[in-house]
N, C-alpha and C positions, 0 to 999 in steps of 0.2 A: 431530593436525594441528600444523603448524609455526606459528610466530608470524606469519610473513608471510601464510599462508593465513587465519589468524584475523583479522588486521588487514584484509585485503581483504574478507572477509565483513562485518565491522563497518562499513567505509566504504561498501560497496555498500548495506547495510541503511539507513544514515543517509541516503544519497542517495534511496533509494526512499521513505523516510519523508517527506522534504521534497518529493518529486514528487507525493505523493498529493493535497494540497490543490490543486495546479495542475491535475491531471487532473480533479478534481471540478469546479473552476470552468470548465474547458474544456467538459466535458460539460454543465454547467449552462447555459452560453451557447448551446448548440445546441438546447435545448428551449424550449417555450413558457414564458412567465413564471410561469404558475400551477403548472408542474411542476418548477421549478428546485430548490426545497428538497428535494423527494422525490428528485431525481436526485443532489444533493449527498450526502444521507444514504445513498443506495444505494451510492455509490462508497466512502464511509468504512466502511459495513457490510461490503461484500464484501472490502475490503482487510484489515479486522480479522479476518474469517473466514479469509482466506488465511493470515494470520500464525498464527492458532491451529492451523489444520490443518497448517501446516509444522512447528510445534513438536511437535504430537502425533504426526504420521505421518512426515514427511519428514526430521526432524533426526536425525542419528546422530553419534556421537563418532568 
């Protein structure tokens, strides 16, 4: 991969990393108060799982 491609992937990854808490709070605001923490943790869990799967299965040099 060229330097420009690597830089683009890194910047996109950083933006997604910053987007995850916003997405969690958005979904947390759409559920009942008693389910908010569960929804927040679910979003972080699924995002973490997606990163692990991308590294394990989808990443190639």
